[in-house]
KOLGUMI-358903 format. One line per field, with one value per residue (C-alpha): residue number from 1; residue in three letters; x, y, z. Coordinates in nm, 3 decimals. Layout:
REM KOLGUMI-358903
num: c(NUM,...);
residu: c(ala,...);
x: c(X,...);
y: c(Y,...);
z: c(Z,...);
END
This chain:
REM KOLGUMI-358903
num: c(1,2,3,4,5,6,7,8,9,10,11,12,13,14,15,16,17,18,19,20,21,22,23,24,25,26,27,28,29,30,31,32,33,34,35,36,37,38,39,40,41,42,43,44,45,46,47,48,49,50,51,52,53,54,55,56,57,58,59,60,61,62,63,64,65,66,67,68,69,70,71,72,73,74,75,76,77,78,79,80,81,82,83,84,85,86,87,88,89,90,91,92,93,94,95,96,97,98,99,100,101,102,103,104,105,106,107,108,109,110,111,112,113,114,115,116,117);
residu: c(met,pro,asn,ile,ala,glu,leu,ser,glu,pro,arg,met,thr,thr,asp,gly,val,leu,arg,arg,pro,arg,lys,arg,arg,asp,asp,leu,ala,his,val,leu,glu,glu,leu,val,phe,asn,leu,arg,trp,ser,trp,asp,pro,ala,thr,val,asp,leu,phe,his,ala,ile,ala,pro,glu,pro,trp,ser,arg,thr,his,asn,pro,val,ala,val,leu,lys,ala,ala,ala,pro,glu,ala,ile,ala,glu,his,ala,glu,ser,ile,leu,ala,arg,gly,ala,glu,leu,glu,gln,tyr,leu,asp,arg,pro,ser,ala,leu,gly,gly,val,pro,arg,val,ala,tyr,phe,ser,ala,glu,phe,ala,ile,thr);
x: c(1.696,1.448,1.258,1.374,1.022,1.046,1.355,1.279,1.573,1.536,1.744,1.904,1.821,2.055,1.883,1.963,1.608,1.558,1.306,1.150,1.055,0.691,0.499,0.360,0.002,0.128,0.224,-0.131,-0.184,0.148,0.072,-0.274,-0.119,0.120,-0.176,-0.373,-0.097,0.023,-0.194,-0.165,-0.497,-0.672,-0.611,-0.602,-0.954,-0.846,-0.724,-1.040,-1.245,-1.037,-1.106,-1.478,-1.475,-1.290,-1.516,-1.814,-1.996,-1.702,-1.583,-1.926,-1.971,-1.625,-1.423,-1.133,-0.891,-0.778,-1.138,-1.135,-0.809,-0.952,-1.281,-1.144,-1.215,-0.935,-1.173,-1.230,-0.858,-0.799,-1.084,-0.922,-0.563,-0.488,-0.615,-0.423,-0.102,-0.162,-0.229,0.078,0.296,0.162,0.241,0.599,0.644,0.506,0.743,1.047,1.009,1.283,1.225,1.059,1.304,1.623,1.877,1.649,1.569,1.207,1.054,0.724,0.519,0.261,-0.022,-0.250,-0.517,-0.516,-0.523,-0.821,-1.027);
y: c(0.190,0.120,-0.203,-0.422,-0.407,-0.028,-0.008,0.146,0.012,-0.310,-0.606,-0.880,-1.234,-1.534,-1.651,-1.318,-1.184,-0.822,-0.802,-0.490,-0.475,-0.509,-0.186,-0.073,0.034,0.392,0.381,0.310,0.656,0.635,0.284,0.396,0.691,0.454,0.241,0.543,0.703,0.386,0.297,-0.073,-0.034,-0.001,-0.369,-0.509,-0.604,-0.647,-0.286,-0.160,-0.352,-0.194,0.158,0.077,-0.060,0.240,0.507,0.352,0.674,0.864,0.549,0.471,0.830,0.893,0.568,0.794,0.667,1.024,1.106,0.800,0.913,1.260,1.124,0.832,0.865,0.756,0.496,0.345,0.331,0.163,-0.080,-0.195,-0.192,-0.556,-0.523,-0.197,-0.358,-0.668,-0.466,-0.250,-0.560,-0.694,-0.362,-0.365,-0.724,-0.635,-0.337,-0.529,-0.836,-0.898,-0.814,-1.095,-1.038,-1.090,-0.813,-0.603,-0.268,-0.182,0.080,0.260,0.429,0.686,0.764,1.060,0.904,0.589,0.784,0.991,0.684);
z: c(2.241,1.958,1.933,1.641,1.491,1.486,1.264,0.929,0.731,0.533,0.650,0.442,0.550,0.528,0.208,0.041,0.049,0.145,0.430,0.568,0.933,1.030,1.046,1.378,1.427,1.469,1.102,0.978,0.829,0.644,0.513,0.401,0.216,0.037,-0.072,-0.189,-0.393,-0.566,-0.864,-0.787,-0.601,-0.938,-1.019,-0.666,-0.550,-0.187,-0.168,-0.338,-0.081,0.196,0.067,0.050,0.405,0.551,0.400,0.214,0.122,-0.033,-0.210,-0.355,-0.467,-0.617,-0.642,-0.549,-0.282,-0.204,-0.108,0.117,0.277,0.346,0.481,0.683,1.053,1.288,1.434,1.088,1.024,1.361,1.298,0.972,1.104,1.024,0.667,0.612,0.736,0.522,0.206,0.285,0.321,-0.010,-0.179,-0.045,-0.159,-0.502,-0.535,-0.410,-0.629,-0.884,-1.248,-1.444,-1.728,-1.533,-1.594,-1.814,-1.650,-1.579,-1.803,-1.762,-2.032,-1.929,-2.167,-2.102,-2.322,-2.111,-1.786,-1.897,-1.983);
END
């Protein structure tokens, strides 16, 4: 029988808020991948600091979180487990928050010119 903290499906609380279960330490690599491949890191100083702490040399050389992910030693990931889990929880909360405009759907515009700069 799985532990409640190990369930992967979100649960609705009595106040109507969707809550995801806490991540386990086994999930650190998956959480780190989510942080790396979501561009929110580019405007979140705490996540940038985390990437620098996990793999200082690749981060200083490239400022590329994918390079950090590839270079990160398992010991470095384990050492920063609490921070990885905290940044992952913040990312989930950020993605799950309701739209600021009420019933208006979210729209994204991708500009190659902006991405290149």
